[in-house]
VEXLOBA-260665 format. One record per residue (C-alpha): residue number from 1; residue in one letter; x, y, z. Coordinates in steps of 0.5 Angstrom, whole numbers, plus 500, padded with zeros to 3 digits. Layout:
N
<atom NUM; "A"; <X; Y; Z>>
...
% end
This chain:
197
<atom 1; "M"; <500; 500; 500>>
<atom 2; "K"; <506; 505; 502>>
<atom 3; "R"; <509; 503; 495>>
<atom 4; "R"; <502; 505; 491>>
<atom 5; "V"; <502; 512; 495>>
<atom 6; "T"; <509; 514; 493>>
<atom 7; "Q"; <507; 512; 486>>
<atom 8; "F"; <501; 516; 487>>
<atom 9; "L"; <505; 522; 490>>
<atom 10; "S"; <510; 522; 484>>
<atom 11; "A"; <505; 522; 479>>
<atom 12; "A"; <502; 528; 482>>
<atom 13; "V"; <508; 532; 482>>
<atom 14; "V"; <510; 530; 475>>
<atom 15; "L"; <503; 532; 473>>
<atom 16; "S"; <504; 539; 476>>
<atom 17; "V"; <511; 540; 474>>
<atom 18; "A"; <509; 538; 466>>
<atom 19; "T"; <503; 543; 467>>
<atom 20; "L"; <508; 548; 469>>
<atom 21; "A"; <513; 547; 463>>
<atom 22; "S"; <508; 547; 458>>
<atom 23; "A"; <509; 554; 456>>
<atom 24; "V"; <506; 557; 450>>
<atom 25; "P"; <508; 562; 445>>
<atom 26; "V"; <504; 568; 445>>
<atom 27; "I"; <503; 574; 441>>
<atom 28; "D"; <506; 580; 444>>
<atom 29; "Q"; <507; 585; 438>>
<atom 30; "D"; <503; 585; 432>>
<atom 31; "Q"; <503; 589; 426>>
<atom 32; "P"; <498; 585; 422>>
<atom 33; "N"; <496; 590; 416>>
<atom 34; "H"; <499; 588; 409>>
<atom 35; "P"; <496; 592; 404>>
<atom 36; "T"; <503; 593; 400>>
<atom 37; "G"; <509; 589; 398>>
<atom 38; "M"; <514; 592; 402>>
<atom 39; "A"; <521; 589; 400>>
<atom 40; "G"; <524; 583; 397>>
<atom 41; "F"; <530; 579; 400>>
<atom 42; "N"; <534; 581; 394>>
<atom 43; "Q"; <534; 588; 397>>
<atom 44; "T"; <538; 586; 403>>
<atom 45; "D"; <539; 588; 410>>
<atom 46; "L"; <532; 588; 411>>
<atom 47; "A"; <530; 589; 419>>
<atom 48; "Q"; <524; 592; 423>>
<atom 49; "S"; <525; 595; 430>>
<atom 50; "F"; <520; 594; 435>>
<atom 51; "Q"; <519; 594; 443>>
<atom 52; "Q"; <517; 588; 447>>
<atom 53; "A"; <512; 589; 452>>
<atom 54; "H"; <514; 582; 456>>
<atom 55; "S"; <521; 581; 459>>
<atom 56; "N"; <522; 575; 454>>
<atom 57; "V"; <522; 574; 446>>
<atom 58; "A"; <521; 567; 444>>
<atom 59; "G"; <520; 568; 436>>
<atom 60; "A"; <517; 572; 431>>
<atom 61; "G"; <514; 572; 424>>
<atom 62; "I"; <513; 576; 418>>
<atom 63; "F"; <507; 576; 412>>
<atom 64; "L"; <509; 574; 405>>
<atom 65; "L"; <506; 576; 399>>
<atom 66; "H"; <502; 570; 395>>
<atom 67; "D"; <505; 567; 389>>
<atom 68; "I"; <512; 569; 389>>
<atom 69; "G"; <518; 565; 388>>
<atom 70; "T"; <519; 558; 390>>
<atom 71; "S"; <519; 554; 397>>
<atom 72; "D"; <525; 555; 401>>
<atom 73; "T"; <527; 557; 408>>
<atom 74; "V"; <526; 564; 412>>
<atom 75; "T"; <531; 566; 417>>
<atom 76; "I"; <529; 571; 423>>
<atom 77; "S"; <534; 574; 427>>
<atom 78; "L"; <533; 578; 434>>
<atom 79; "W"; <538; 583; 435>>
<atom 80; "D"; <539; 588; 440>>
<atom 81; "N"; <541; 594; 435>>
<atom 82; "L"; <542; 593; 427>>
<atom 83; "P"; <548; 589; 425>>
<atom 84; "N"; <552; 595; 422>>
<atom 85; "Q"; <551; 599; 428>>
<atom 86; "T"; <555; 594; 433>>
<atom 87; "G"; <549; 590; 434>>
<atom 88; "N"; <549; 583; 438>>
<atom 89; "L"; <545; 577; 435>>
<atom 90; "L"; <541; 575; 441>>
<atom 91; "A"; <537; 569; 437>>
<atom 92; "S"; <535; 566; 431>>
<atom 93; "G"; <530; 561; 428>>
<atom 94; "I"; <529; 558; 421>>
<atom 95; "A"; <522; 557; 418>>
<atom 96; "Q"; <519; 554; 412>>
<atom 97; "R"; <516; 560; 408>>
<atom 98; "A"; <509; 560; 406>>
<atom 99; "E"; <507; 565; 400>>
<atom 100; "G"; <501; 569; 402>>
<atom 101; "N"; <501; 567; 410>>
<atom 102; "W"; <505; 568; 416>>
<atom 103; "V"; <512; 565; 417>>
<atom 104; "D"; <514; 564; 424>>
<atom 105; "A"; <520; 562; 427>>
<atom 106; "F"; <521; 560; 434>>
<atom 107; "W"; <527; 560; 439>>
<atom 108; "N"; <529; 559; 446>>
<atom 109; "P"; <526; 565; 450>>
<atom 110; "V"; <531; 571; 450>>
<atom 111; "V"; <530; 575; 457>>
<atom 112; "V"; <530; 583; 455>>
<atom 113; "T"; <528; 589; 458>>
<atom 114; "P"; <521; 591; 456>>
<atom 115; "N"; <519; 597; 452>>
<atom 116; "T"; <527; 598; 449>>
<atom 117; "T"; <528; 598; 442>>
<atom 118; "L"; <530; 591; 439>>
<atom 119; "Y"; <531; 589; 432>>
<atom 120; "L"; <528; 583; 427>>
<atom 121; "V"; <533; 582; 421>>
<atom 122; "F"; <530; 578; 415>>
<atom 123; "T"; <534; 573; 410>>
<atom 124; "S"; <532; 568; 406>>
<atom 125; "A"; <536; 563; 401>>
<atom 126; "N"; <532; 565; 395>>
<atom 127; "N"; <531; 572; 393>>
<atom 128; "T"; <524; 572; 391>>
<atom 129; "P"; <520; 572; 397>>
<atom 130; "I"; <516; 579; 398>>
<atom 131; "I"; <515; 581; 405>>
<atom 132; "M"; <508; 585; 406>>
<atom 133; "G"; <507; 591; 410>>
<atom 134; "D"; <504; 598; 410>>
<atom 135; "T"; <507; 605; 408>>
<atom 136; "S"; <502; 609; 413>>
<atom 137; "D"; <506; 608; 420>>
<atom 138; "P"; <501; 603; 423>>
<atom 139; "Y"; <506; 601; 428>>
<atom 140; "S"; <508; 607; 433>>
<atom 141; "R"; <514; 603; 437>>
<atom 142; "G"; <518; 601; 431>>
<atom 143; "Q"; <520; 602; 423>>
<atom 144; "V"; <522; 599; 417>>
<atom 145; "Y"; <530; 598; 415>>
<atom 146; "A"; <532; 596; 408>>
<atom 147; "N"; <537; 596; 402>>
<atom 148; "S"; <544; 596; 403>>
<atom 149; "G"; <547; 599; 410>>
<atom 150; "Y"; <540; 598; 413>>
<atom 151; "G"; <536; 605; 410>>
<atom 152; "S"; <531; 608; 415>>
<atom 153; "Y"; <524; 608; 413>>
<atom 154; "P"; <521; 611; 419>>
<atom 155; "A"; <513; 611; 416>>
<atom 156; "Y"; <514; 604; 414>>
<atom 157; "D"; <512; 598; 418>>
<atom 158; "Y"; <513; 590; 415>>
<atom 159; "T"; <507; 586; 417>>
<atom 160; "F"; <510; 582; 423>>
<atom 161; "R"; <509; 579; 430>>
<atom 162; "T"; <513; 577; 436>>
<atom 163; "Y"; <512; 572; 441>>
<atom 164; "Y"; <514; 571; 448>>
<atom 165; "D"; <514; 565; 452>>
<atom 166; "D"; <508; 565; 458>>
<atom 167; "G"; <512; 560; 462>>
<atom 168; "A"; <519; 563; 461>>
<atom 169; "T"; <519; 565; 468>>
<atom 170; "P"; <515; 559; 472>>
<atom 171; "V"; <510; 561; 477>>
<atom 172; "V"; <506; 555; 480>>
<atom 173; "P"; <499; 557; 479>>
<atom 174; "A"; <495; 557; 485>>
<atom 175; "P"; <491; 550; 483>>
<atom 176; "A"; <497; 546; 482>>
<atom 177; "A"; <500; 549; 489>>
<atom 178; "L"; <494; 547; 492>>
<atom 179; "L"; <493; 540; 489>>
<atom 180; "L"; <501; 539; 492>>
<atom 181; "G"; <499; 542; 499>>
<atom 182; "V"; <493; 537; 499>>
<atom 183; "I"; <497; 531; 497>>
<atom 184; "G"; <503; 532; 501>>
<atom 185; "T"; <499; 533; 507>>
<atom 186; "G"; <495; 527; 506>>
<atom 187; "V"; <501; 523; 505>>
<atom 188; "A"; <504; 525; 511>>
<atom 189; "G"; <498; 524; 515>>
<atom 190; "Y"; <497; 517; 512>>
<atom 191; "L"; <505; 515; 513>>
<atom 192; "R"; <504; 518; 521>>
<atom 193; "R"; <498; 513; 522>>
<atom 194; "R"; <502; 507; 519>>
<atom 195; "R"; <508; 508; 524>>
<atom 196; "A"; <503; 509; 530>>
<atom 197; "L"; <500; 502; 528>>
% end
């Protein structure tokens, strides 16, 4: 019987930890407008600045124009400044491109200071994909950079989104903490009674 109780307690702990570890990437910044084919990868030095609301960045995505080019991969990189301005590469992810749809790349969450300017840099093995965007300044927390030397376009924004990991700073949810407390108290009481007999 003692073995069965120990197994039950172990399973409950594993279940609680698994629940805590099941982090889900959640959209943080989102500029969904895509009326214009903004830039092709053949232009080089494509980037978008942004400010994350949460304290980590776990991925990012861009929206590509439909029916342009062939299937290949897109790399999205996170930088603390533009690469030609002493920027440091913080993370990078690769995703299979999908014309006329979002292309999202993910990486292990990178801790950042909320509301500071960060940069997404976009590259592709194939120069034909077109990143969609908007020329009416829809995103006030950043801007487009394009062409050799990361030319600045303050009123333009790519169609992009960023993600944060809602489990990167684990906090025990109240129900899980309560469950562990109840199970622990019950098992301790049971073992005490067994010793008394």
